[in-house]
Backbone as XML, in Angstrom:
<?xml version="1.0"?>
<chain id="A" units="angstrom">
  <residue number="1" name="UNK">
    <atom name="N" x="0.772" y="69.105" z="139.025"/>
    <atom name="CA" x="1.262" y="68.408" z="140.548"/>
    <atom name="C" x="0.615" y="66.690" z="140.729"/>
  </residue>
  <residue number="2" name="UNK">
    <atom name="N" x="1.626" y="65.997" z="140.864"/>
    <atom name="CA" x="0.771" y="64.543" z="141.066"/>
    <atom name="C" x="0.002" y="64.081" z="141.868"/>
  </residue>
  <residue number="3" name="UNK">
    <atom name="N" x="0.873" y="64.536" z="143.091"/>
    <atom name="CA" x="0.624" y="64.351" z="144.666"/>
    <atom name="C" x="-0.028" y="65.279" z="145.694"/>
  </residue>
  <residue number="4" name="UNK">
    <atom name="N" x="-0.762" y="64.697" z="146.875"/>
    <atom name="CA" x="-1.497" y="65.830" z="147.682"/>
    <atom name="C" x="-1.588" y="65.468" z="148.636"/>
  </residue>
  <residue number="5" name="UNK">
    <atom name="N" x="-1.256" y="66.203" z="150.077"/>
    <atom name="CA" x="-1.780" y="65.712" z="151.306"/>
    <atom name="C" x="-2.451" y="67.335" z="151.442"/>
  </residue>
  <residue number="6" name="UNK">
    <atom name="N" x="-3.290" y="66.787" z="152.613"/>
    <atom name="CA" x="-4.284" y="67.873" z="152.636"/>
    <atom name="C" x="-4.507" y="67.609" z="154.724"/>
  </residue>
  <residue number="7" name="UNK">
    <atom name="N" x="-4.268" y="68.873" z="155.162"/>
    <atom name="CA" x="-3.964" y="68.743" z="156.893"/>
    <atom name="C" x="-4.768" y="69.936" z="157.263"/>
  </residue>
  <residue number="8" name="UNK">
    <atom name="N" x="-5.599" y="69.373" z="158.300"/>
    <atom name="CA" x="-6.794" y="71.055" z="158.984"/>
    <atom name="C" x="-6.159" y="70.489" z="160.449"/>
  </residue>
  <residue number="9" name="UNK">
    <atom name="N" x="-6.013" y="71.268" z="161.057"/>
    <atom name="CA" x="-5.545" y="71.678" z="162.346"/>
    <atom name="C" x="-7.084" y="72.525" z="162.982"/>
  </residue>
  <residue number="10" name="UNK">
    <atom name="N" x="-7.748" y="71.757" z="163.914"/>
    <atom name="CA" x="-8.742" y="72.679" z="164.478"/>
    <atom name="C" x="-8.291" y="73.047" z="165.600"/>
  </residue>
  <residue number="11" name="UNK">
    <atom name="N" x="-8.521" y="74.679" z="166.299"/>
    <atom name="CA" x="-8.113" y="75.481" z="167.304"/>
    <atom name="C" x="-9.314" y="75.673" z="168.143"/>
  </residue>
  <residue number="12" name="UNK">
    <atom name="N" x="-9.217" y="76.003" z="169.344"/>
    <atom name="CA" x="-9.988" y="76.563" z="170.234"/>
    <atom name="C" x="-10.736" y="77.838" z="169.819"/>
  </residue>
  <residue number="13" name="UNK">
    <atom name="N" x="-10.319" y="78.264" z="169.061"/>
    <atom name="CA" x="-11.155" y="80.078" z="168.833"/>
    <atom name="C" x="-10.220" y="79.970" z="167.115"/>
  </residue>
  <residue number="14" name="UNK">
    <atom name="N" x="-10.945" y="80.972" z="166.257"/>
    <atom name="CA" x="-10.915" y="81.451" z="165.200"/>
    <atom name="C" x="-9.692" y="82.023" z="165.339"/>
  </residue>
  <residue number="15" name="UNK">
    <atom name="N" x="-9.355" y="83.182" z="166.489"/>
    <atom name="CA" x="-8.077" y="83.739" z="166.925"/>
    <atom name="C" x="-6.879" y="83.319" z="167.292"/>
  </residue>
  <residue number="16" name="UNK">
    <atom name="N" x="-7.008" y="82.163" z="167.666"/>
    <atom name="CA" x="-5.531" y="81.032" z="167.823"/>
    <atom name="C" x="-5.382" y="80.696" z="166.286"/>
  </residue>
  <residue number="17" name="UNK">
    <atom name="N" x="-6.517" y="80.120" z="165.236"/>
    <atom name="CA" x="-6.226" y="79.516" z="164.135"/>
    <atom name="C" x="-5.698" y="80.768" z="163.422"/>
  </residue>
  <residue number="18" name="UNK">
    <atom name="N" x="-6.221" y="81.921" z="163.638"/>
    <atom name="CA" x="-5.518" y="83.405" z="162.884"/>
    <atom name="C" x="-4.134" y="83.793" z="163.343"/>
  </residue>
  <residue number="19" name="UNK">
    <atom name="N" x="-3.618" y="83.106" z="164.397"/>
    <atom name="CA" x="-2.430" y="83.318" z="164.763"/>
    <atom name="C" x="-1.160" y="82.736" z="164.298"/>
  </residue>
  <residue number="20" name="UNK">
    <atom name="N" x="-1.341" y="81.372" z="164.102"/>
    <atom name="CA" x="-0.989" y="80.116" z="163.438"/>
    <atom name="C" x="-0.781" y="80.401" z="162.017"/>
  </residue>
  <residue number="21" name="UNK">
    <atom name="N" x="-1.694" y="80.496" z="161.605"/>
    <atom name="CA" x="-2.003" y="81.071" z="160.088"/>
    <atom name="C" x="-0.789" y="82.309" z="159.471"/>
  </residue>
  <residue number="22" name="UNK">
    <atom name="N" x="-1.129" y="83.649" z="160.232"/>
    <atom name="CA" x="-0.125" y="84.332" z="159.969"/>
    <atom name="C" x="1.465" y="84.115" z="160.048"/>
  </residue>
  <residue number="23" name="UNK">
    <atom name="N" x="1.925" y="83.073" z="161.144"/>
    <atom name="CA" x="2.973" y="82.864" z="161.458"/>
    <atom name="C" x="3.523" y="81.516" z="160.142"/>
  </residue>
  <residue number="24" name="UNK">
    <atom name="N" x="2.624" y="81.366" z="159.723"/>
    <atom name="CA" x="3.189" y="79.909" z="158.997"/>
    <atom name="C" x="3.194" y="81.155" z="157.220"/>
  </residue>
  <residue number="25" name="UNK">
    <atom name="N" x="1.931" y="81.382" z="156.942"/>
    <atom name="CA" x="1.479" y="81.756" z="155.628"/>
    <atom name="C" x="2.635" y="82.373" z="154.590"/>
  </residue>
  <residue number="26" name="UNK">
    <atom name="N" x="3.747" y="83.249" z="155.624"/>
    <atom name="CA" x="4.493" y="83.887" z="154.871"/>
    <atom name="C" x="5.490" y="82.950" z="153.748"/>
  </residue>
  <residue number="27" name="UNK">
    <atom name="N" x="5.887" y="81.919" z="154.501"/>
    <atom name="CA" x="6.744" y="80.644" z="154.209"/>
    <atom name="C" x="5.808" y="79.917" z="153.057"/>
  </residue>
  <residue number="28" name="UNK">
    <atom name="N" x="5.023" y="80.492" z="152.404"/>
    <atom name="CA" x="4.239" y="79.824" z="151.273"/>
    <atom name="C" x="5.111" y="79.957" z="150.096"/>
  </residue>
  <residue number="29" name="UNK">
    <atom name="N" x="5.149" y="80.921" z="149.897"/>
    <atom name="CA" x="5.462" y="82.063" z="148.962"/>
    <atom name="C" x="7.473" y="81.638" z="148.724"/>
  </residue>
  <residue number="30" name="UNK">
    <atom name="N" x="7.823" y="81.512" z="149.789"/>
    <atom name="CA" x="9.356" y="81.525" z="149.976"/>
    <atom name="C" x="10.227" y="80.182" z="150.027"/>
  </residue>
  <residue number="31" name="UNK">
    <atom name="N" x="9.234" y="79.251" z="150.376"/>
    <atom name="CA" x="9.940" y="77.917" z="150.589"/>
    <atom name="C" x="9.865" y="76.937" z="149.295"/>
  </residue>
  <residue number="32" name="UNK">
    <atom name="N" x="8.718" y="77.251" z="148.358"/>
    <atom name="CA" x="8.322" y="76.456" z="147.349"/>
    <atom name="C" x="9.472" y="76.109" z="146.317"/>
  </residue>
  <residue number="33" name="UNK">
    <atom name="N" x="9.183" y="74.957" z="145.749"/>
    <atom name="CA" x="10.475" y="75.163" z="144.584"/>
    <atom name="C" x="9.521" y="74.493" z="143.278"/>
  </residue>
  <residue number="34" name="UNK">
    <atom name="N" x="10.225" y="73.873" z="142.472"/>
    <atom name="CA" x="9.570" y="73.456" z="141.390"/>
    <atom name="C" x="9.064" y="72.244" z="141.445"/>
  </residue>
  <residue number="35" name="UNK">
    <atom name="N" x="8.947" y="71.757" z="142.809"/>
    <atom name="CA" x="8.655" y="70.181" z="142.964"/>
    <atom name="C" x="7.521" y="70.369" z="144.123"/>
  </residue>
  <residue number="36" name="UNK">
    <atom name="N" x="7.494" y="71.528" z="144.652"/>
    <atom name="CA" x="6.332" y="71.768" z="145.582"/>
    <atom name="C" x="5.429" y="72.551" z="145.866"/>
  </residue>
  <residue number="37" name="UNK">
    <atom name="N" x="4.295" y="72.770" z="145.989"/>
    <atom name="CA" x="3.432" y="74.175" z="146.007"/>
    <atom name="C" x="2.672" y="73.617" z="147.325"/>
  </residue>
  <residue number="38" name="UNK">
    <atom name="N" x="2.428" y="74.941" z="148.367"/>
    <atom name="CA" x="1.811" y="74.717" z="149.458"/>
    <atom name="C" x="0.528" y="75.839" z="149.619"/>
  </residue>
  <residue number="39" name="UNK">
    <atom name="N" x="-0.171" y="75.656" z="150.028"/>
    <atom name="CA" x="-1.469" y="76.586" z="150.304"/>
    <atom name="C" x="-2.129" y="76.899" z="151.679"/>
  </residue>
  <residue number="40" name="UNK">
    <atom name="N" x="-2.278" y="77.960" z="152.375"/>
    <atom name="CA" x="-2.187" y="78.089" z="153.847"/>
    <atom name="C" x="-3.800" y="78.945" z="153.516"/>
  </residue>
  <residue number="41" name="UNK">
    <atom name="N" x="-4.510" y="78.015" z="154.202"/>
    <atom name="CA" x="-6.342" y="78.855" z="154.451"/>
    <atom name="C" x="-6.996" y="78.622" z="155.863"/>
  </residue>
  <residue number="42" name="UNK">
    <atom name="N" x="-7.700" y="79.537" z="155.885"/>
    <atom name="CA" x="-8.477" y="79.615" z="157.263"/>
    <atom name="C" x="-9.784" y="79.732" z="157.369"/>
  </residue>
  <residue number="43" name="UNK">
    <atom name="N" x="-10.479" y="78.656" z="157.702"/>
    <atom name="CA" x="-12.000" y="78.879" z="158.121"/>
    <atom name="C" x="-12.675" y="78.710" z="159.255"/>
  </residue>
  <residue number="44" name="UNK">
    <atom name="N" x="-12.495" y="80.234" z="160.253"/>
    <atom name="CA" x="-12.720" y="80.020" z="161.547"/>
    <atom name="C" x="-11.819" y="79.626" z="162.270"/>
  </residue>
  <residue number="45" name="UNK">
    <atom name="N" x="-11.638" y="78.736" z="163.167"/>
    <atom name="CA" x="-10.715" y="77.846" z="164.006"/>
    <atom name="C" x="-10.507" y="76.516" z="163.390"/>
  </residue>
  <residue number="46" name="UNK">
    <atom name="N" x="-10.537" y="76.533" z="162.000"/>
    <atom name="CA" x="-9.868" y="75.374" z="161.283"/>
    <atom name="C" x="-8.849" y="76.060" z="160.293"/>
  </residue>
  <residue number="47" name="UNK">
    <atom name="N" x="-7.259" y="75.338" z="160.396"/>
    <atom name="CA" x="-6.494" y="75.822" z="159.859"/>
    <atom name="C" x="-6.080" y="74.878" z="158.569"/>
  </residue>
  <residue number="48" name="UNK">
    <atom name="N" x="-6.202" y="74.821" z="157.129"/>
    <atom name="CA" x="-5.965" y="73.919" z="156.231"/>
    <atom name="C" x="-4.359" y="74.346" z="155.432"/>
  </residue>
  <residue number="49" name="UNK">
    <atom name="N" x="-3.908" y="72.908" z="155.531"/>
    <atom name="CA" x="-2.748" y="73.245" z="154.977"/>
    <atom name="C" x="-2.433" y="72.284" z="153.738"/>
  </residue>
  <residue number="50" name="UNK">
    <atom name="N" x="-2.693" y="72.733" z="152.511"/>
    <atom name="CA" x="-2.464" y="71.975" z="151.435"/>
    <atom name="C" x="-1.343" y="71.834" z="150.339"/>
  </residue>
  <residue number="51" name="UNK">
    <atom name="N" x="-0.659" y="70.494" z="150.167"/>
    <atom name="CA" x="0.516" y="70.578" z="149.768"/>
    <atom name="C" x="0.243" y="69.819" z="148.660"/>
  </residue>
  <residue number="52" name="UNK">
    <atom name="N" x="1.261" y="70.195" z="147.206"/>
    <atom name="CA" x="1.010" y="69.583" z="146.034"/>
    <atom name="C" x="2.524" y="69.258" z="145.595"/>
  </residue>
  <residue number="53" name="UNK">
    <atom name="N" x="2.792" y="68.389" z="145.558"/>
    <atom name="CA" x="4.235" y="67.741" z="144.947"/>
    <atom name="C" x="4.262" y="67.115" z="143.474"/>
  </residue>
  <residue number="54" name="UNK">
    <atom name="N" x="5.200" y="67.223" z="142.892"/>
    <atom name="CA" x="5.317" y="66.410" z="141.731"/>
    <atom name="C" x="5.710" y="64.522" z="141.950"/>
  </residue>
  <residue number="55" name="UNK">
    <atom name="N" x="6.448" y="64.563" z="143.089"/>
    <atom name="CA" x="6.797" y="63.279" z="143.269"/>
    <atom name="C" x="6.609" y="62.834" z="145.048"/>
  </residue>
  <residue number="56" name="UNK">
    <atom name="N" x="6.578" y="61.609" z="145.290"/>
    <atom name="CA" x="6.502" y="61.345" z="146.412"/>
    <atom name="C" x="7.676" y="61.668" z="147.646"/>
  </residue>
  <residue number="57" name="UNK">
    <atom name="N" x="8.952" y="62.058" z="147.046"/>
    <atom name="CA" x="9.603" y="62.493" z="147.916"/>
    <atom name="C" x="9.630" y="63.819" z="148.495"/>
  </residue>
  <residue number="58" name="UNK">
    <atom name="N" x="9.287" y="64.958" z="147.246"/>
    <atom name="CA" x="8.670" y="65.837" z="147.311"/>
    <atom name="C" x="7.815" y="66.335" z="148.422"/>
  </residue>
  <residue number="59" name="UNK">
    <atom name="N" x="7.008" y="65.359" z="148.422"/>
    <atom name="CA" x="5.577" y="65.428" z="149.085"/>
    <atom name="C" x="6.195" y="65.211" z="150.792"/>
  </residue>
  <residue number="60" name="UNK">
    <atom name="N" x="6.505" y="64.260" z="150.829"/>
    <atom name="CA" x="7.066" y="63.915" z="152.035"/>
    <atom name="C" x="8.208" y="64.927" z="152.468"/>
  </residue>
  <residue number="61" name="UNK">
    <atom name="N" x="9.127" y="65.727" z="151.967"/>
    <atom name="CA" x="9.488" y="66.593" z="152.461"/>
    <atom name="C" x="8.785" y="68.137" z="152.216"/>
  </residue>
  <residue number="62" name="UNK">
    <atom name="N" x="7.913" y="68.421" z="152.093"/>
    <atom name="CA" x="6.747" y="68.876" z="152.360"/>
    <atom name="C" x="5.999" y="69.124" z="153.060"/>
  </residue>
  <residue number="63" name="UNK">
    <atom name="N" x="5.351" y="67.641" z="153.575"/>
    <atom name="CA" x="4.804" y="67.388" z="154.709"/>
    <atom name="C" x="5.575" y="67.739" z="155.958"/>
  </residue>
  <residue number="64" name="UNK">
    <atom name="N" x="7.018" y="67.437" z="156.050"/>
    <atom name="CA" x="7.898" y="67.594" z="157.052"/>
    <atom name="C" x="8.159" y="68.862" z="157.384"/>
  </residue>
  <residue number="65" name="UNK">
    <atom name="N" x="8.478" y="69.845" z="156.406"/>
    <atom name="CA" x="8.674" y="71.091" z="156.399"/>
    <atom name="C" x="7.374" y="71.845" z="157.172"/>
  </residue>
  <residue number="66" name="UNK">
    <atom name="N" x="6.120" y="71.834" z="156.607"/>
    <atom name="CA" x="4.754" y="72.279" z="156.956"/>
    <atom name="C" x="4.403" y="71.903" z="158.434"/>
  </residue>
  <residue number="67" name="UNK">
    <atom name="N" x="4.455" y="71.058" z="158.611"/>
    <atom name="CA" x="4.147" y="70.173" z="160.038"/>
    <atom name="C" x="5.133" y="71.361" z="160.738"/>
  </residue>
  <residue number="68" name="UNK">
    <atom name="N" x="6.135" y="70.803" z="160.582"/>
    <atom name="CA" x="7.377" y="71.746" z="161.416"/>
    <atom name="C" x="6.959" y="72.825" z="161.876"/>
  </residue>
  <residue number="69" name="UNK">
    <atom name="N" x="6.750" y="73.645" z="160.408"/>
    <atom name="CA" x="6.653" y="75.036" z="160.771"/>
    <atom name="C" x="5.380" y="75.378" z="161.723"/>
  </residue>
  <residue number="70" name="UNK">
    <atom name="N" x="4.350" y="74.452" z="161.724"/>
    <atom name="CA" x="3.012" y="74.808" z="162.351"/>
    <atom name="C" x="3.305" y="74.140" z="163.817"/>
  </residue>
  <residue number="71" name="UNK">
    <atom name="N" x="4.243" y="73.378" z="163.699"/>
    <atom name="CA" x="4.697" y="73.415" z="165.671"/>
    <atom name="C" x="5.170" y="74.232" z="165.975"/>
  </residue>
  <residue number="72" name="UNK">
    <atom name="N" x="6.204" y="74.677" z="164.997"/>
    <atom name="CA" x="6.688" y="75.874" z="165.773"/>
    <atom name="C" x="5.922" y="77.101" z="166.284"/>
  </residue>
  <residue number="73" name="UNK">
    <atom name="N" x="5.003" y="77.493" z="165.076"/>
    <atom name="CA" x="3.809" y="78.454" z="165.138"/>
    <atom name="C" x="3.654" y="78.264" z="166.508"/>
  </residue>
  <residue number="74" name="UNK">
    <atom name="N" x="2.789" y="77.002" z="166.792"/>
    <atom name="CA" x="1.941" y="76.773" z="168.042"/>
    <atom name="C" x="2.945" y="77.414" z="169.187"/>
  </residue>
  <residue number="75" name="UNK">
    <atom name="N" x="3.885" y="76.342" z="169.165"/>
    <atom name="CA" x="4.560" y="76.657" z="170.729"/>
    <atom name="C" x="4.921" y="77.536" z="170.941"/>
  </residue>
  <residue number="76" name="UNK">
    <atom name="N" x="5.452" y="78.937" z="169.710"/>
    <atom name="CA" x="5.715" y="80.064" z="169.647"/>
    <atom name="C" x="4.662" y="81.135" z="170.498"/>
  </residue>
  <residue number="77" name="UNK">
    <atom name="N" x="3.352" y="80.738" z="169.792"/>
    <atom name="CA" x="2.096" y="81.571" z="170.220"/>
    <atom name="C" x="1.469" y="80.727" z="171.314"/>
  </residue>
  <residue number="78" name="UNK">
    <atom name="N" x="2.042" y="79.735" z="172.196"/>
    <atom name="CA" x="1.396" y="79.313" z="173.424"/>
    <atom name="C" x="-0.105" y="78.537" z="172.778"/>
  </residue>
  <residue number="79" name="UNK">
    <atom name="N" x="-0.345" y="78.450" z="171.583"/>
    <atom name="CA" x="-1.530" y="77.678" z="171.040"/>
    <atom name="C" x="-1.377" y="76.065" z="170.454"/>
  </residue>
  <residue number="80" name="UNK">
    <atom name="N" x="-2.369" y="75.370" z="171.012"/>
    <atom name="CA" x="-2.192" y="74.256" z="170.992"/>
    <atom name="C" x="-3.770" y="73.486" z="169.625"/>
  </residue>
  <residue number="81" name="UNK">
    <atom name="N" x="-3.609" y="72.469" z="168.641"/>
    <atom name="CA" x="-4.450" y="72.468" z="167.945"/>
    <atom name="C" x="-5.826" y="71.352" z="168.823"/>
  </residue>
  <residue number="82" name="UNK">
    <atom name="N" x="-6.693" y="71.442" z="168.718"/>
    <atom name="CA" x="-7.659" y="70.553" z="169.364"/>
    <atom name="C" x="-7.798" y="69.242" z="168.629"/>
  </residue>
  <residue number="83" name="UNK">
    <atom name="N" x="-7.726" y="69.435" z="167.448"/>
    <atom name="CA" x="-7.702" y="67.948" z="166.520"/>
    <atom name="C" x="-7.056" y="68.343" z="165.327"/>
  </residue>
  <residue number="84" name="UNK">
    <atom name="N" x="-6.526" y="67.379" z="164.878"/>
    <atom name="CA" x="-5.409" y="67.167" z="163.538"/>
    <atom name="C" x="-6.051" y="66.484" z="162.669"/>
  </residue>
  <residue number="85" name="UNK">
    <atom name="N" x="-6.683" y="66.794" z="161.299"/>
    <atom name="CA" x="-7.106" y="65.661" z="160.501"/>
    <atom name="C" x="-6.058" y="65.732" z="159.223"/>
  </residue>
</chain>
């Protein structure tokens, strides 16, 4: 893959980060295509999503998808990120 975007969300606790990770990580294998791959990792209270794509259009679509998934997971679980890189 030629392009990559990495997003890190920092939560108040690792319990909250774990909740969001569990909500979105199932999608990592289900929504990937030939042009994008995503990984979801957690280290304590930090959730990192890495999106790799073959082209910029696929990268933009991947970014939109994953940020939307995280947003829905946060709203459903009542968790807000403290910071996003």
